[in-house]
C-alpha positions as CSV (number, residue, x, y, z in Angstrom):
1,M,10.5,28.8,-27.5
2,S,7.7,26.8,-25.9
3,Q,8.0,23.0,-26.0
4,P,5.2,21.1,-27.7
5,T,2.9,19.3,-25.4
6,A,1.7,15.7,-25.7
7,S,-1.6,15.1,-27.3
8,P,-4.5,14.6,-24.8
9,W,-5.4,11.1,-23.6
10,W,-8.5,11.3,-25.8
11,D,-6.7,11.9,-29.0
12,K,-7.8,9.1,-31.3
13,D,-4.3,7.8,-32.1
14,R,-3.1,8.0,-28.6
15,H,-6.3,6.2,-27.4
16,A,-5.8,3.5,-30.0
17,D,-2.3,2.9,-28.7
18,R,-3.6,2.6,-25.1
19,R,-6.8,0.5,-25.9
20,P,-5.2,-2.9,-25.7
21,F,-3.8,-2.1,-22.2
22,L,-7.4,-0.9,-21.3
23,L,-9.2,-3.9,-22.5
24,A,-6.6,-6.1,-20.7
25,R,-7.5,-4.1,-17.6
26,N,-11.2,-4.9,-18.0
27,R,-10.4,-8.6,-18.4
28,I,-8.1,-8.7,-15.4
29,T,-10.6,-6.8,-13.2
30,A,-13.4,-9.3,-14.2
31,A,-11.1,-12.2,-13.4
32,V,-10.3,-10.8,-10.0
33,R,-13.9,-10.5,-9.2
34,G,-14.5,-14.0,-10.2
35,W,-11.6,-15.3,-8.1
36,F,-12.9,-13.7,-5.0
37,G,-16.4,-14.6,-5.6
38,A,-15.4,-18.3,-6.1
39,R,-14.0,-18.2,-2.5
40,D,-17.0,-16.8,-0.7
41,F,-15.8,-13.2,-0.6
42,V,-18.5,-10.5,-0.6
43,E,-17.9,-7.6,-2.9
44,V,-18.6,-4.4,-0.9
45,E,-18.8,-0.7,-1.7
46,T,-17.7,1.8,0.9
47,P,-17.9,5.6,0.9
48,A,-15.2,7.6,-0.8
49,L,-15.9,10.6,1.6
50,Q,-14.6,10.0,5.1
51,V,-14.2,12.0,8.3
52,S,-10.6,10.9,8.2
53,P,-8.6,10.0,5.1
54,G,-6.1,7.9,7.1
55,N,-3.6,8.7,9.7
56,E,-0.2,7.9,8.2
57,A,2.3,10.7,8.4
58,H,3.4,10.8,4.8
59,L,0.1,10.1,3.1
60,H,-1.6,13.2,1.7
61,A,-5.3,13.6,1.1
62,F,-7.7,15.7,-0.9
63,A,-9.9,17.8,1.4
64,T,-13.4,18.9,0.8
65,E,-16.4,19.7,3.0
66,A,-20.1,18.7,3.6
67,V,-22.6,21.5,3.5
68,G,-26.0,20.8,5.3
69,I,-29.3,22.1,4.5
70,A,-29.0,25.0,6.9
71,G,-25.5,25.8,5.6
72,E,-23.7,24.1,8.3
73,R,-20.2,22.9,7.2
74,A,-18.1,19.9,8.2
75,P,-14.7,18.9,6.8
76,L,-14.5,15.7,4.8
77,Y,-11.7,14.0,2.9
78,L,-11.5,11.7,-0.2
79,R,-10.3,8.4,1.1
80,T,-6.7,7.2,0.7
81,S,-7.9,3.7,1.3
82,P,-11.2,1.9,2.0
83,E,-9.6,0.4,5.1
84,F,-11.5,2.1,7.9
85,A,-14.9,1.4,6.4
86,A,-14.0,-2.3,5.5
87,K,-12.8,-3.0,9.0
88,K,-16.1,-1.6,10.4
89,L,-17.9,-4.2,8.1
90,L,-15.8,-6.9,9.8
91,A,-17.0,-5.5,13.2
92,A,-20.5,-5.7,11.8
93,G,-20.1,-9.5,11.1
94,E,-18.8,-9.8,7.6
95,A,-16.2,-12.5,7.4
96,R,-14.6,-12.1,3.9
97,T,-14.9,-8.9,1.9
98,F,-13.2,-7.3,-1.1
99,E,-13.5,-4.0,-2.8
100,I,-12.2,-2.6,-6.0
101,A,-11.9,0.9,-4.7
102,R,-11.0,4.2,-6.3
103,V,-8.8,6.1,-4.0
104,W,-7.1,9.5,-3.9
105,R,-3.7,10.5,-2.8
106,N,-2.3,14.0,-3.2
107,R,1.4,14.9,-4.0
108,E,1.7,11.7,-6.0
109,R,2.3,11.6,-9.7
110,G,4.7,9.7,-12.0
111,P,5.2,6.5,-14.0
112,L,3.8,4.4,-11.0
113,H,1.8,7.0,-9.2
114,H,-1.5,8.9,-10.1
115,P,-3.6,11.1,-7.9
116,E,-6.6,8.9,-8.5
117,F,-6.1,5.1,-8.7
118,T,-7.6,1.8,-7.9
119,L,-6.9,-0.4,-4.8
120,L,-8.0,-4.0,-4.6
121,E,-8.6,-4.4,-0.8
122,W,-9.6,-7.5,0.8
123,Y,-10.1,-9.0,4.4
124,R,-10.2,-12.4,5.9
125,A,-11.7,-12.6,9.4
126,R,-10.1,-15.1,11.8
127,E,-7.4,-16.1,9.3
128,P,-3.6,-15.5,9.6
129,Y,-1.8,-13.1,7.3
130,E,0.0,-16.0,5.7
131,A,-3.3,-16.6,4.0
132,V,-3.1,-13.2,2.4
133,M,0.5,-14.0,1.2
134,A,-1.0,-16.9,-0.6
135,D,-3.7,-14.7,-2.0
136,C,-1.1,-12.3,-3.4
137,A,0.7,-15.2,-5.2
138,A,-2.5,-16.3,-6.7
139,L,-3.4,-12.9,-7.9
140,L,-0.2,-12.5,-9.8
141,A,-0.7,-15.8,-11.6
142,L,-4.3,-14.9,-12.3
143,A,-3.3,-11.6,-13.9
144,A,-0.7,-13.4,-15.9
145,E,-3.1,-16.0,-17.1
146,T,-5.7,-13.5,-18.1
147,A,-3.3,-11.3,-20.0
148,Q,-1.7,-14.3,-21.5
149,A,1.7,-13.2,-20.1
150,K,4.4,-15.7,-19.5
151,A,6.4,-13.1,-17.6
152,F,6.0,-9.7,-16.0
153,G,8.4,-7.0,-17.1
154,F,9.2,-3.4,-16.1
155,R,12.3,-1.3,-16.8
156,G,14.4,-4.2,-17.9
157,R,13.5,-6.5,-15.1
158,A,11.5,-9.7,-15.3
159,V,9.5,-11.9,-13.0
160,D,7.9,-15.3,-13.3
161,P,4.4,-14.6,-12.0
162,F,3.8,-18.3,-11.6
163,A,6.8,-18.9,-9.3
164,A,6.3,-19.0,-5.5
165,P,7.4,-15.6,-4.1
166,E,10.6,-15.4,-2.1
167,R,9.9,-14.5,1.5
168,V,12.4,-12.2,3.1
169,T,12.2,-10.4,6.6
170,L,13.3,-6.8,6.9
171,A,16.0,-7.9,9.3
172,E,17.4,-10.4,6.6
173,A,17.1,-7.8,3.9
174,F,19.0,-5.2,5.9
175,A,21.7,-7.7,6.9
176,R,22.0,-9.1,3.2
177,W,21.9,-6.0,1.2
178,A,23.1,-3.2,3.6
179,G,25.2,-4.9,6.1
180,I,23.0,-3.5,9.0
181,D,21.7,-5.3,12.0
182,L,18.2,-3.6,12.0
183,L,16.7,-5.2,15.1
184,A,19.7,-4.1,17.2
185,T,18.3,-0.7,16.9
186,V,14.8,-1.7,17.9
187,A,14.0,-2.3,21.7
188,A,11.7,-4.9,23.0
189,D,8.9,-2.4,23.5
190,G,9.3,-1.0,19.9
191,D,11.3,2.0,20.7
192,T,14.0,2.9,18.3
193,D,17.6,3.9,18.6
194,R,18.1,6.7,16.0
195,E,21.9,7.1,16.6
196,A,22.6,3.4,16.2
197,L,20.8,3.2,12.9
198,A,22.3,6.4,11.6
199,G,25.8,5.2,12.4
200,A,25.2,1.9,10.6
201,A,23.7,3.8,7.6
202,R,26.6,6.1,7.3
203,A,29.0,3.1,7.3
204,T,27.3,1.7,4.3
205,R,27.4,5.1,2.5
206,V,23.8,6.1,3.0
207,R,23.4,9.9,3.5
208,V,22.0,10.9,6.9
209,A,20.8,14.5,7.6
210,A,21.0,16.0,11.0
211,D,17.3,16.2,11.4
212,D,16.6,12.7,10.2
213,T,14.5,10.5,12.5
214,W,15.0,6.8,12.8
215,A,12.1,6.4,10.4
216,D,13.8,8.7,7.9
217,V,17.0,6.7,8.0
218,F,15.1,3.4,7.8
219,S,13.2,4.6,4.7
220,R,16.4,5.8,3.0
221,V,18.2,2.5,3.6
222,L,15.2,0.6,2.3
223,V,14.8,2.7,-0.8
224,E,18.6,2.7,-1.7
225,K,19.8,-0.7,-0.6
226,V,16.9,-3.0,-0.3
227,E,14.1,-2.1,-2.8
228,P,16.4,-2.3,-5.9
229,R,17.0,-6.0,-5.0
230,L,13.3,-7.1,-4.7
231,G,11.2,-8.9,-7.1
232,D,13.8,-9.9,-9.6
233,G,13.1,-13.3,-11.3
234,R,10.3,-14.0,-8.9
235,A,8.2,-11.9,-6.6
236,T,9.3,-11.0,-3.1
237,V,7.3,-10.9,0.0
238,L,9.1,-8.4,2.4
239,C,7.8,-9.1,5.8
240,E,8.1,-8.4,9.5
241,Y,8.5,-4.7,9.5
242,P,9.5,-2.9,12.8
243,V,6.4,-2.0,14.8
244,S,7.1,1.6,14.4
245,E,6.7,1.2,10.6
246,A,3.4,-0.7,10.8
247,A,0.8,1.7,12.3
248,L,-2.2,-0.6,11.6
249,A,-0.6,-4.0,12.1
250,R,-0.4,-6.2,15.2
251,P,2.9,-7.2,16.7
252,K,4.2,-10.6,15.9
253,A,3.7,-12.8,18.9
254,A,7.2,-14.5,18.6
255,D,8.9,-11.1,18.5
256,P,7.1,-7.9,19.6
257,R,9.8,-5.7,18.0
258,V,8.2,-6.5,14.6
259,A,4.7,-6.5,13.2
260,E,2.6,-8.8,11.0
261,R,3.1,-6.5,7.9
262,F,4.4,-7.5,4.5
263,E,4.7,-5.7,1.2
264,L,4.7,-7.6,-2.2
265,Y,7.3,-6.6,-4.9
266,A,7.6,-7.6,-8.5
267,C,10.2,-6.2,-10.9
268,G,11.1,-3.8,-8.2
269,V,7.6,-2.4,-8.0
270,E,5.7,-2.4,-4.8
271,L,2.4,-4.1,-5.6
272,A,0.7,-4.7,-2.2
273,N,0.8,-3.7,1.4
274,C,-0.8,-6.2,3.9
275,F,-1.3,-6.7,7.6
276,G,-2.4,-9.0,10.3
277,E,-4.7,-6.3,11.6
278,L,-4.4,-4.5,14.9
279,T,-7.6,-4.6,16.9
280,D,-6.5,-2.9,20.1
281,P,-8.3,0.6,20.0
282,A,-6.0,2.1,22.8
283,E,-2.9,1.1,21.0
284,Q,-4.3,2.2,17.6
285,R,-5.1,5.6,19.0
286,R,-1.6,5.9,20.4
287,R,-0.1,5.0,17.0
288,F,-2.4,7.5,15.2
289,E,-1.5,10.3,17.5
290,A,2.2,9.5,17.0
291,E,1.8,9.5,13.2
292,M,-0.1,12.8,13.3
293,A,2.6,14.4,15.5
294,E,5.1,13.5,12.9
295,K,2.9,14.9,10.1
296,A,2.5,18.1,12.0
297,R,6.3,18.3,12.5
298,V,7.1,17.7,8.8
299,Y,4.2,19.2,6.9
300,A,2.4,21.5,9.5
301,E,-0.9,19.7,9.2
302,R,-2.7,16.8,10.7
303,Y,-5.9,14.8,10.0
304,P,-8.6,14.0,12.4
305,V,-8.9,10.6,14.0
306,D,-12.1,8.5,12.9
307,E,-13.6,7.9,16.4
308,D,-16.2,5.6,14.9
309,F,-13.4,3.4,13.5
310,L,-11.7,3.2,17.0
311,A,-15.1,2.2,18.5
312,A,-15.5,-0.5,15.9
313,L,-12.2,-2.1,16.7
314,E,-13.6,-3.0,20.1
315,H,-15.9,-5.5,18.2
316,M,-13.7,-6.4,15.3
317,P,-12.4,-10.0,15.2
318,Q,-8.9,-11.0,14.5
319,A,-8.3,-10.6,10.9
320,S,-5.8,-10.2,8.0
321,G,-6.1,-8.0,5.0
322,G,-4.3,-6.7,1.9
323,A,-4.3,-3.7,-0.4
324,L,-3.0,-4.3,-3.9
325,G,-2.5,-1.6,-6.6
326,L,-4.7,-2.8,-9.4
327,D,-3.2,-0.4,-11.9
328,R,0.2,-1.5,-11.3
329,L,-0.7,-5.2,-11.4
330,V,-2.2,-4.4,-14.9
331,M,0.9,-2.6,-15.9
332,L,3.1,-5.5,-15.2
333,A,0.8,-8.1,-16.7
334,T,0.5,-6.1,-20.0
335,G,4.0,-4.7,-20.3
336,A,2.8,-1.0,-19.9
337,S,5.6,1.4,-19.0
338,H,3.4,4.2,-17.4
339,I,0.4,4.1,-15.2
340,E,-1.6,6.4,-17.5
341,Q,-1.5,3.7,-20.2
342,V,-3.9,1.5,-18.1
343,L,-6.2,4.3,-16.9
344,W,-9.3,4.8,-19.1
345,A,-9.4,8.6,-18.3
346,P,-6.3,10.0,-16.5
347,V,-6.7,13.1,-14.3
348,A,-5.4,16.2,-16.0
349,E,-2.1,17.7,-14.7
350,P,-2.5,21.1,-12.9
Protein backbone atom coordinates (compact mmCIF):
# COMPACT_ATOMS: atom_id res chain seq x y z
CA MET A 1 0.00 0.00 0.00
CA SER A 2 1.50 3.36 -1.03
CA GLN A 3 2.04 6.03 1.61
CA PRO A 4 0.16 9.33 1.20
CA THR A 5 2.37 12.20 0.12
CA ALA A 6 2.42 15.64 1.69
CA SER A 7 0.48 18.35 -0.07
CA PRO A 8 2.56 20.56 -2.39
CA TRP A 9 3.99 23.79 -1.04
CA TRP A 10 1.41 25.79 -3.03
CA ASP A 11 -1.56 24.07 -1.37
CA LYS A 12 -3.59 26.94 0.11
CA ASP A 13 -3.74 25.55 3.64
CA ARG A 14 -0.07 24.65 3.67
CA HIS A 15 0.89 28.05 2.26
CA ALA A 16 -1.26 29.77 4.89
CA ASP A 17 0.69 27.92 7.60
CA ARG A 18 4.01 29.00 6.07
CA ARG A 19 3.07 32.58 5.24
CA PRO A 20 3.93 34.15 8.65
CA PHE A 21 7.46 32.73 8.34
CA LEU A 22 7.76 34.04 4.79
CA LEU A 23 6.63 37.54 5.67
CA ALA A 24 9.11 37.55 8.56
CA ARG A 25 11.79 36.51 6.06
CA ASN A 26 10.96 39.58 3.96
CA ARG A 27 11.21 41.86 6.99
CA ILE A 28 14.54 40.37 8.08
CA THR A 29 15.96 40.62 4.56
CA ALA A 30 14.94 44.29 4.37
CA ALA A 31 16.46 44.96 7.79
CA VAL A 32 19.73 43.32 6.75
CA ARG A 33 19.89 45.50 3.63
CA GLY A 34 19.30 48.58 5.75
CA TRP A 35 21.93 47.56 8.31
CA PHE A 36 24.66 47.14 5.70
CA GLY A 37 23.61 50.27 3.80
CA ALA A 38 23.87 52.35 6.97
CA ARG A 39 27.49 51.19 7.32
CA ASP A 40 28.63 52.18 3.83
CA PHE A 41 28.49 48.72 2.31
CA VAL A 42 27.67 48.54 -1.39
CA GLU A 43 25.16 45.89 -2.39
CA VAL A 44 26.47 43.94 -5.37
CA GLU A 45 25.10 41.30 -7.72
CA THR A 46 27.55 38.73 -9.04
CA PRO A 47 26.95 35.98 -11.62
CA ALA A 48 25.37 32.68 -10.64
CA LEU A 49 27.18 31.00 -13.54
CA GLN A 50 30.89 30.45 -12.91
CA VAL A 51 33.78 28.62 -14.56
CA SER A 52 34.49 27.10 -11.14
CA PRO A 53 31.85 26.53 -8.47
CA GLY A 54 34.48 26.46 -5.73
CA ASN A 55 37.31 24.10 -4.92
CA GLU A 56 36.43 22.48 -1.61
CA ALA A 57 36.59 18.69 -1.61
CA HIS A 58 33.17 18.03 -0.09
CA LEU A 59 31.11 20.71 -1.83
CA HIS A 60 29.05 19.44 -4.76
CA ALA A 61 27.90 21.67 -7.58
CA PHE A 62 25.26 21.68 -10.29
CA ALA A 63 26.90 21.54 -13.72
CA THR A 64 25.68 23.04 -16.98
CA GLU A 65 27.28 24.42 -20.14
CA ALA A 66 27.37 27.53 -22.27
CA VAL A 67 26.61 27.16 -25.97
CA GLY A 68 27.98 29.83 -28.30
CA ILE A 69 26.45 31.18 -31.49
CA ALA A 70 28.48 28.75 -33.59
CA GLY A 71 27.57 25.85 -31.33
CA GLU A 72 30.82 25.82 -29.36
CA ARG A 73 30.38 24.49 -25.84
CA ALA A 74 32.08 25.28 -22.56
CA PRO A 75 31.33 23.84 -19.10
CA LEU A 76 29.88 26.14 -16.46
CA TYR A 77 28.59 25.63 -12.92
CA LEU A 78 26.01 27.20 -10.67
CA ARG A 79 27.95 28.85 -7.88
CA THR A 80 28.13 27.29 -4.44
CA SER A 81 29.08 30.75 -3.13
CA PRO A 82 29.58 34.25 -4.57
CA GLU A 83 33.05 34.35 -3.00
CA PHE A 84 35.29 34.33 -6.07
CA ALA A 85 33.41 37.14 -7.82
CA ALA A 86 33.14 39.19 -4.63
CA LYS A 87 36.89 39.03 -4.10
CA LYS A 88 37.47 40.15 -7.68
CA LEU A 89 35.44 43.25 -6.80
CA LEU A 90 37.78 43.86 -3.86
CA ALA A 91 40.70 43.64 -6.29
CA ALA A 92 38.86 46.15 -8.49
CA GLY A 93 38.81 48.64 -5.62
CA GLU A 94 35.57 48.09 -3.72
CA ALA A 95 36.11 48.39 0.03
CA ARG A 96 32.89 47.08 1.59
CA THR A 97 30.44 44.86 -0.28
CA PHE A 98 27.54 42.62 0.55
CA GLU A 99 25.33 40.34 -1.50
CA ILE A 100 22.15 38.44 -0.71
CA ALA A 101 22.98 35.63 -3.08
CA ARG A 102 21.11 32.59 -4.34
CA VAL A 103 23.50 29.64 -4.35
CA TRP A 104 23.28 25.96 -5.21
CA ARG A 105 24.77 22.86 -3.61
CA ASN A 106 24.10 19.35 -4.80
CA ARG A 107 23.70 16.31 -2.53
CA GLU A 108 22.20 18.51 0.22
CA ARG A 109 18.63 18.19 1.49
CA GLY A 110 17.09 18.05 4.97
CA PRO A 111 15.65 20.22 7.75
CA LEU A 112 18.66 22.59 7.53
CA HIS A 113 19.76 21.97 3.93
CA HIS A 114 18.22 22.76 0.56
CA PRO A 115 19.74 22.44 -2.93
CA GLU A 116 19.02 26.13 -3.61
CA PHE A 117 19.36 28.56 -0.72
CA THR A 118 20.43 32.10 0.16
CA LEU A 119 23.79 33.24 1.48
CA LEU A 120 24.40 36.65 2.92
CA GLU A 121 28.04 37.28 2.02
CA TRP A 122 29.98 40.42 2.93
CA TYR A 123 33.56 41.71 2.84
CA ARG A 124 35.58 44.36 4.62
CA ALA A 125 38.82 45.44 2.92
CA ARG A 126 41.72 46.25 5.25
CA GLU A 127 39.80 45.25 8.36
CA PRO A 128 40.47 42.33 10.76
CA TYR A 129 38.29 39.28 10.98
CA GLU A 130 37.30 40.28 14.51
CA ALA A 131 35.22 42.99 12.80
CA VAL A 132 33.27 40.22 11.07
CA MET A 133 32.73 38.53 14.44
CA ALA A 134 31.12 41.75 15.64
CA ASP A 135 29.00 41.86 12.48
CA CYS A 136 27.72 38.35 13.19
CA ALA A 137 26.67 39.28 16.73
CA ALA A 138 24.90 42.38 15.43
CA LEU A 139 23.04 40.41 12.75
CA LEU A 140 21.71 37.94 15.32
CA ALA A 141 20.30 40.80 17.37
CA LEU A 142 18.93 42.51 14.25
CA ALA A 143 17.05 39.38 13.16
CA ALA A 144 15.61 38.93 16.65
CA GLU A 145 14.49 42.55 16.87
CA THR A 146 12.90 42.41 13.44
CA ALA A 147 11.05 39.16 14.21
CA GLN A 148 10.18 40.41 17.71
CA ALA A 149 11.84 37.33 19.17
CA LYS A 150 13.27 37.37 22.68
CA ALA A 151 15.08 34.08 22.07
CA PHE A 152 16.10 31.78 19.23
CA GLY A 153 15.01 28.17 19.48
CA PHE A 154 15.60 24.95 17.58
CA ARG A 155 15.04 21.33 18.61
CA GLY A 156 14.64 22.13 22.27
CA ARG A 157 17.64 24.43 22.51
CA ALA A 158 17.52 28.17 23.09
CA VAL A 159 19.89 31.08 22.59
CA ASP A 160 19.74 34.69 23.73
CA PRO A 161 20.43 36.52 20.44
CA PHE A 162 21.29 39.71 22.32
CA ALA A 163 24.03 38.13 24.46
CA ALA A 164 27.66 38.46 23.38
CA PRO A 165 28.75 35.19 21.68
CA GLU A 166 31.20 32.94 23.47
CA ARG A 167 34.53 32.70 21.64
CA VAL A 168 36.14 29.25 21.66
CA THR A 169 39.15 28.06 19.64
CA LEU A 170 39.17 24.61 18.03
CA ALA A 171 42.05 23.63 20.31
CA GLU A 172 40.04 24.66 23.39
CA ALA A 173 36.92 22.89 22.11
CA PHE A 174 38.73 19.61 21.40
CA ALA A 175 40.42 19.70 24.81
CA ARG A 176 37.23 20.63 26.69
CA TRP A 177 34.75 18.27 25.07
CA ALA A 178 36.84 15.46 23.60
CA GLY A 179 39.95 15.43 25.79
CA ILE A 180 42.15 15.73 22.68
CA ASP A 181 45.23 17.92 22.22
CA LEU A 182 44.41 18.91 18.65
CA LEU A 183 47.45 21.07 17.91
CA ALA A 184 49.78 18.28 19.03
CA THR A 185 48.75 16.62 15.75
CA VAL A 186 49.51 19.70 13.60
CA ALA A 187 53.09 20.63 12.68
CA ALA A 188 54.43 24.17 12.41
CA ASP A 189 54.15 24.02 8.61
CA GLY A 190 50.54 22.83 8.80
CA ASP A 191 51.22 19.16 8.09
CA THR A 192 48.99 16.83 10.09
CA ASP A 193 49.69 13.60 11.98
CA ARG A 194 46.88 11.20 11.10
CA GLU A 195 47.96 8.43 13.46
CA ALA A 196 48.22 10.72 16.46
CA LEU A 197 44.73 12.13 15.95
CA ALA A 198 43.25 8.73 15.16
CA GLY A 199 44.68 7.29 18.37
CA ALA A 200 43.32 10.17 20.44
CA ALA A 201 39.92 9.84 18.77
CA ARG A 202 39.71 6.11 19.48
CA ALA A 203 40.55 6.80 23.12
CA THR A 204 37.46 9.00 23.34
CA ARG A 205 35.33 6.33 21.62
CA VAL A 206 35.07 7.98 18.24
CA ARG A 207 35.02 5.46 15.40
CA VAL A 208 38.01 5.59 13.05
CA ALA A 209 37.99 3.71 9.75
CA ALA A 210 41.16 2.30 8.22
CA ASP A 211 40.98 4.62 5.23
CA ASP A 212 40.12 7.77 7.20
CA THR A 213 42.40 10.74 6.64
CA TRP A 214 43.35 13.23 9.35
CA ALA A 215 40.59 15.48 8.00
CA ASP A 216 38.03 12.66 8.24
CA VAL A 217 38.90 12.02 11.89
CA PHE A 218 38.89 15.75 12.65
CA SER A 219 35.42 16.11 11.15
CA ARG A 220 34.03 13.14 13.04
CA VAL A 221 35.30 14.41 16.40
CA LEU A 222 33.94 17.86 15.58
CA VAL A 223 30.49 16.51 14.68
CA GLU A 224 30.19 14.00 17.52
CA LYS A 225 31.92 15.71 20.42
CA VAL A 226 32.08 19.44 19.76
CA GLU A 227 29.15 20.67 17.66
CA PRO A 228 26.45 19.34 20.05
CA ARG A 229 27.88 21.68 22.72
CA LEU A 230 27.91 24.85 20.62
CA GLY A 231 25.45 27.72 20.69
CA ASP A 232 23.60 26.77 23.85
CA GLY A 233 22.31 29.71 25.89
CA ARG A 234 24.29 32.13 23.78
CA ALA A 235 25.88 31.93 20.34
CA THR A 236 29.36 30.45 19.91
CA VAL A 237 32.17 31.73 17.70
CA LEU A 238 34.31 28.66 17.00
CA CYS A 239 37.64 29.97 15.70
CA GLU A 240 41.25 29.23 14.78
CA TYR A 241 40.73 26.19 12.57
CA PRO A 242 43.83 24.19 11.63
CA VAL A 243 45.18 25.60 8.34
CA SER A 244 44.40 22.34 6.54
CA GLU A 245 40.70 22.97 7.31
CA ALA A 246 40.65 26.55 6.05
CA ALA A 247 41.41 26.51 2.34
CA LEU A 248 40.58 30.18 1.75
CA ALA A 249 41.79 31.72 5.02
CA ARG A 250 45.16 33.21 5.89
CA PRO A 251 47.34 31.67 8.63
CA LYS A 252 47.19 33.36 12.02
CA ALA A 253 50.33 35.45 12.52
CA ALA A 254 50.83 34.30 16.12
CA ASP A 255 50.51 30.59 15.28
CA PRO A 256 50.81 29.43 11.64
CA ARG A 257 49.30 26.03 12.56
CA VAL A 258 45.89 27.68 12.64
CA ALA A 259 44.01 30.00 10.32
CA GLU A 260 41.82 33.06 10.68
CA ARG A 261 38.62 31.11 10.17
CA PHE A 262 35.60 31.01 12.44
CA GLU A 263 32.12 29.58 12.33
CA LEU A 264 29.10 30.97 14.15
CA TYR A 265 26.72 28.55 15.92
CA ALA A 266 23.36 29.13 17.59
CA CYS A 267 21.15 26.36 19.04
CA GLY A 268 23.65 23.85 17.66
CA VAL A 269 23.05 25.19 14.13
CA GLU A 270 25.98 26.40 12.03
CA LEU A 271 24.98 29.86 10.79
CA ALA A 272 28.10 31.45 9.32
CA ASN A 273 31.57 30.64 7.97
CA CYS A 274 34.02 33.55 8.01
CA PHE A 275 37.66 34.25 7.16
CA GLY A 276 40.55 36.55 7.32
CA GLU A 277 41.08 36.14 3.59
CA LEU A 278 44.08 34.48 2.00
CA THR A 279 45.61 36.73 -0.68
CA ASP A 280 48.67 34.67 -1.71
CA PRO A 281 47.84 33.26 -5.18
CA ALA A 282 50.58 30.61 -5.13
CA GLU A 283 49.45 29.28 -1.75
CA GLN A 284 45.82 29.46 -2.84
CA ARG A 285 46.62 27.41 -5.95
CA ARG A 286 48.42 24.81 -3.83
CA ARG A 287 45.44 24.52 -1.50
CA PHE A 288 42.96 24.24 -4.38
CA GLU A 289 45.03 21.49 -5.97
CA ALA A 290 45.15 19.59 -2.66
CA GLU A 291 41.38 19.93 -2.24
CA MET A 292 40.69 18.72 -5.77
CA ALA A 293 43.05 15.76 -5.33
CA GLU A 294 41.01 14.75 -2.28
CA LYS A 295 37.77 15.25 -4.22
CA ALA A 296 39.07 13.02 -6.98
CA ARG A 297 40.08 10.37 -4.43
CA VAL A 298 36.71 10.35 -2.67
CA TYR A 299 34.22 11.20 -5.43
CA ALA A 300 36.16 10.53 -8.66
CA GLU A 301 35.58 14.09 -9.92
CA ARG A 302 37.21 17.49 -9.72
CA TYR A 303 36.31 21.07 -10.58
CA PRO A 304 38.44 23.51 -12.60
CA VAL A 305 40.37 26.29 -10.93
CA ASP A 306 39.24 29.84 -11.70
CA GLU A 307 42.47 31.28 -13.10
CA ASP A 308 40.90 34.73 -13.24
CA PHE A 309 40.33 34.53 -9.49
CA LEU A 310 43.96 33.60 -8.81
CA ALA A 311 45.09 36.51 -11.00
CA ALA A 312 42.81 38.86 -9.05
CA LEU A 313 44.37 37.79 -5.74
CA GLU A 314 47.59 39.49 -6.85
CA HIS A 315 45.73 42.81 -6.56
CA MET A 316 43.33 42.09 -3.70
CA PRO A 317 43.97 43.99 -0.45
CA GLN A 318 44.01 42.29 2.91
CA ALA A 319 40.38 41.69 3.80
CA SER A 320 37.95 39.77 5.96
CA GLY A 321 34.62 38.33 5.00
CA GLY A 322 31.67 36.25 6.09
CA ALA A 323 29.00 34.00 4.61
CA LEU A 324 25.84 33.56 6.66
CA GLY A 325 22.94 31.26 5.83
CA LEU A 326 20.02 33.67 5.63
CA ASP A 327 17.40 30.90 5.57
CA ARG A 328 18.79 29.41 8.78
CA LEU A 329 18.88 32.81 10.47
CA VAL A 330 15.21 33.29 9.59
CA MET A 331 14.41 29.81 10.91
CA LEU A 332 15.93 30.54 14.29
CA ALA A 333 14.38 33.99 14.54
CA THR A 334 10.87 32.75 13.69
CA GLY A 335 10.91 29.33 15.38
CA ALA A 336 10.57 27.41 12.09
CA SER A 337 11.53 23.74 12.32
CA HIS A 338 12.35 23.09 8.64
CA ILE A 339 14.09 25.19 6.02
CA GLU A 340 11.21 24.77 3.56
CA GLN A 341 8.97 26.74 5.93
CA VAL A 342 11.03 29.87 5.19
CA LEU A 343 11.43 29.38 1.40
CA TRP A 344 8.77 31.00 -0.77
CA ALA A 345 8.95 28.24 -3.41
CA PRO A 346 10.98 25.15 -2.41
CA VAL A 347 12.68 23.06 -5.10
CA ALA A 348 10.74 19.88 -5.86
CA GLU A 349 12.37 16.65 -4.73
CA PRO A 350 13.50 14.29 -7.52
